[in-house]
N, C-alpha and C positions, 0 to 999 in steps of 0.2 A: 504494500500500500504506500502511496506517495506521502511523504512528510511524516513518517513514523521515525522517532529518534532512537538512537542506539540505547539499549537497555530498557526500552519501554514496550517491546513487543512481547506479549504474554499469551500462551495458548490457553485462554479462558474458555468457558463453555462455548462450543461451536466455533472456537477459533477467533478471538477478538484481537484486533490491533488497535491500540489507542494512543493518543497523544497526551502526554502528561502536562499538567498546567504549570509545572515548575521546571521543565526540561531545559537543557542547554543545547540548542541545535548546532550543527556543525556543517559548514559548507565544505564541499570536497576540495575547494581551492583555497581554503582559509583555515585559520586556527579556530579552536572552539571559542565561542563568545557568548555573553550573557544576553538573553532575550527577556523582554518584559513579561512578568507573570500574567497569566490570563486564565479565564474560566472555561473557554470553549474547548470542545473535545470532539474527536471523530473516531468512530469504530467501524470495523469491517469484520464480517464473519460469514459462516456458511452452516448449512444444516449438518454437514459432516464435520468431524473433529480433524484438525490439521495433524499431520504426522511430523512436521518440522516447521521452524520459524527462524527468521534471521533479519538483521537490519544492516544498513550500510549505504554509502554514497552511490554504489553501483546499481542499486535497485530503483532505477528511475526510468521514465519514458525517454523519448528522443530528446537530445540535448536542447534543441531550440524550444521545446515545450515548457521548460522550467527554468532556464537560466535567466536571471535578472538581477538587478542590484539589490532587490529585496530578498532574494533566495538565500536561505541559511539552513535548509533542512536536509534530512537524510531520507532514505526509503526503507520499506519493509517488504518481506516476502513470507507468504504462508504456503506450505506445500501440502497437497492432498493426494491420497491414493484412492482411486475410484475403480471398482470392479464393474466392467461393462459386459453384459451378456449379449450374445449374438442374436437372441430371439426376442428381446424386448428392450425398450429405451430405459436409460438410467438418467435421472434428473438430480442435479446438485444445485441447490438454491444458494446464491451468494447475495448478501445485503450490505449496504452502507448506511450508517445513521450518524447523526451529530447532535450536539447540544451546545447552547451558549451558557449553560450553568454548571458544566463539569462532566467528568467521565461517568458518574453514576447514572445520570439521566440519559446519557447517550447509550449506555448499556441497556437500560430499560427499554428504550426505543427500539434497539436492535432485537432484543428478545421478543418484543411484541410482534415485530415484523416477521421473524423467523418461526414464530409459534404456529402460524398458518399462512405461509407465503402464497399458496395458491388462492386462498380467499382474498388476500390483500391485492394480488394481481387482478383477480376478477372484478373487485370493487373499482379499481382504477380504470380498467378497460371499459366497464359499464358506464362509469362517469364520463369518460371521453367519448364514448359512442353517443351518449345522450346529448352532449354538446354538438356533436357532428350533425344531429338531426334538427337542431333548433332553427337554422336558417339554411334552406336548400336553394342553391342557385344552379340553373342549367345553362351551361355554356357550350358553344360549338367546339372549342378547343379543349381537348381532354387534359392536356398538361396545365392549362390555366385553371381548369376545374379542380385538378388535384392541388394546385397551389393555394386555392381558396380553402380547401378542406384542411390542408396542413397548417395554414395560417390560423385556423381556429384552435388547433392543438398548440401552436406556438404561443398564442395568447393565453391559453389555459396554463401553459408552463410558466408564464410570467408572474403568476400569483405568488406573493410572498407574505410571510408573517414575521413580525418582530415583537419581542416582549421586553419589558423592563427597560424602556428607553429613558435616558437622562438627557433632556434637551438643553444644549448649550451651543453658543456661537463660537466656533473655533477659528473664525477669521481666516478662512482659506488655509487652515492647517498651521497657523502661526500662534495660536493661543489655546489654552484648555482651562477655562474658568469654571467656577461652580455652576451647576445646572440651574437654569431658569425655572425648570419644572420637570415633570415626569409624565410619561404615558405608560400604562400597564401593558397595552397591546395595541398594535395597529396591523391592518391588512392592506396590501397595496399591490400594484403592478410594477415590477422592476422595469427600469428604463431600457435595459439591454444587457445581454450576457456576452462576454464575461466581464466587461470593464465597469459597467454601471448598473448593477442589479438592485439598487436601492430606490428610495422614494424621491421622485422629481416632480416639479410643478408642471412645466410646459409639456414634458413627455406624456404625463398622465392625461392632460387635457386634450392632447392630440389623439391619444389612444381611446378616448371616449367614443370617437366616431366609429372606430373599428369594433369596439365592444358592443355598441348598440346594434350595429349591422349584423352581428352574428349571434345576438341574443344573450350575450354574457353580461348581464346587467349588474349583478351583485358585486363582482370584483371591482368594477369601476366606481360604483357607489362607495364601496369601502375606501377606495383610493382617495376620492374627493373628501370624504370625512376625515381621513388621516391628514390630508393637506391642511384642512381647516384647523384640526386640533393642534398640529405642530406649529402652524403659523400663529395661532392665537397665543401660544405659550412663548415662542421665541420673540414675536413682535408685539407682545403686550397689548393685544387687542386692536392694533392699528388698522387691520384690514389688509395689510400687505401680505402677499402669498410668498412663501419661502421658495428658494430654487431647488435645493437638494438637502436631504437628511439621510445619513447612513444609519444602519440598523442598530447602532448603540445610542443614537439620539444626537450625534454631533452634526450641527448645521455647518456646511462648508460655505454657503453663499446664500444671500437673500434676506439678511436681517435689516432692520430699519436703518441702521447706520451705514450700510453699504449699498451700492447701486442696485444689486440684484438684477433680475430680468423683468422689466416692466410688463412685457407681454403676458406673462403668466398671471399677473394680477388682473389684467384686462380680460383675459380669456376665462377666468373662473366662472363668472355668471353664465357665460355661454355653455360651458360644460354642464353646469347644474341644469340649465333650461333644456339642454339636449336630452339628458336622462329623464327629466320630468315629462317632456313631450312624448317620448317613446314609451314610457311605462305608465303614465298617468298617476304616478306616485306623489300625491300631494304632501304626504308626511315627509318624504325626502326633500321636496321643495322647501317646506317650512323649516326643516332642520338646518338648511344651509342658506336660507334667504337673508337673514340678518348679516351674515358674514359676506355674502355676495354684494349686498348693498354697501357695506362699509368698504369693500374692495374698490368699487367704482368711486366712492367719495374720496378715498385715499389718493387716487390718481390725480384728481383736480386740486385737492387741498395741499398736496406735498410735491407733485411732479409737474406742475404747470405754472411755474413762477411768473411767466410773462403773460399768462391769461389768454393765450392764443388758441386754447383747446387741444393742443397737440402735446401729450405727456412726453417727458424726457426719459431717457434710460435705454438700456439694452433691449433689443427685440430678439426674435429667434435667430436672426443673423448676427452672430457675435464676431465682429471684425474691427480692426483698427481703422482709423481714418474716416469713419462715418460721422455725420452730424449728430447733435444731441437728440433730435426728434426723428424717430424712425417710422418708415412707411407702414411696416407691419403692425407696430404698436398703435398707430393712428387707426388703421382699419379694424383691428381687434377691439379697440376702445369703442368705436361706433357700434360694432356688432354686440359688444357686451352691454352697452347702454340699451339697445333695442331689446335684447333678451331680458335684461332686468325689468324694463318697462312691461314686457309681456307677463312676467311673473307677478309684478305689482298689480297689473290689471286683474289677473286671476284671483288675487288675494283681496282686492278692494282697497289697496293702499294707494289712494289718489295722489298723495303728496309725492311719493317716490315715482309714480307713473309720470306725473307732470314734469318733474325734474329730469328724469332720464330721457324722456321723449324729446324735451326741449333741447337738451344738450346734444343728443344724437342728430337731430334735425339741423342744428346750427353747424355742426361739424360737416355734415353732408353738403350743405350749401357752400361752405368755404373750401371744400376738398379740392376740386379741380383747379381752382385758381392758385392754391397753395402748392400743389404737388405736381401738376402736369408740366412737362417740358416739351413744347411742340417741335423743337428742332431735332429731337432724337428720332421719333417721338415716343415717349414713355413717361411713366411717373418717376419722380425722383426717389432714390432709395432712402434719403434722409434730408432733413433741413439742417444747415450747418450753423445757423444763428437764430436768436429769438425773433428778430423782426422779419424773418423769412426772405431776406434779400439774397440769400444764397442757398443753393440746393446741391446735394451730392448725389450723383447717380452712377451706377455701374453700367458701362456700355461695352460694346464688343472690343474696344481698344483698351479697356481697363477703367480705372477710377478717375473721373474728371469732376471738376467743380464747374457748375453752371451758375452764373450770376444773373438773377432775374431782376430786371430794372422796373421801375414804377411805370414806365411808358409801354411795357409789354415786350421790349426787346430783351435779348440775353446775350451773354458772352461766355466763352468757354476757356478754361485753362487747366493744365494738368494738375492733379491733386498732389 
């Protein structure tokens, strides 16, 4: 098993390999060094007992699969002898389990899995088949049809659970303060494997469209609830949506004091409204309505200092050289206001309906004049100053600055 340290492989019941919480990993190209103590553990075993076990640096996969500046582990090997008859199949069940609270709970998980592995497999297969049936799409291209079916399974694989989170802003890995609060448990959709399997704002909001299309409603509902809960604690009820939180509760980016990604705050009401429209779940709408309303208020109270209706901050396109006001943020803000207005209308909240509708209508009326560059022709990617006298746009020849003059003419210069 990968990452089992020397001295920690033990032929437990059914052959368990585990990682000790106080071990000293050793890189095959370096001397033994201290590793921070931790509570997580992983175990592997089978329905058969192993006949031998060993550890060492040589028990690893292909070199390119594990070499990195963070690697400091060893590998483990379990050996099994299996009698295979010529007239009937022989099955050996192998399982892997883990825990964030220590080896004992990881062992319990493994034992439960191996107690009746066929039943566990059947439950998983039946669950996945039920997801396959929820949305059926007939396409003339068989490969495209299969890709849709497999996408349902990939989405189901993205479901994650984290427990005992201590919420703290680590300032992009530069600090580790006392936690601002805690969450006992969250469920969410990981942004992507293997690099970003934790809770993200904008990734989850985009995933909402795929989730409703294939009938996987609960996981994305849980994701939006987790976003709300983490944001409320980290940002002290401001309404700003966090960017990313790892499974121990550390916030990397998206606190009130850092820029964050403005688009994920703007998109939050739209994601809630999307789920509400597809499911008709008024309780879910009501649960997140107040936070969605405060999210839109936050944009104009804190991120629109010049009062031009275009919030500042990062959008989904994170690149240097762009202006403070981004095109996608502007569009998502208009959409978010209309979606908030729709929910307010359904709840009889006339004050919020009037505010959101008026704001969105004003932005739509101003949009073309502020963002359209006829010489290209296309909309600017961003506005580079508060009075909108300059726009930044990505063209086929690269990044250029377009100066929009009051008389309707424009000039171009390299960025």
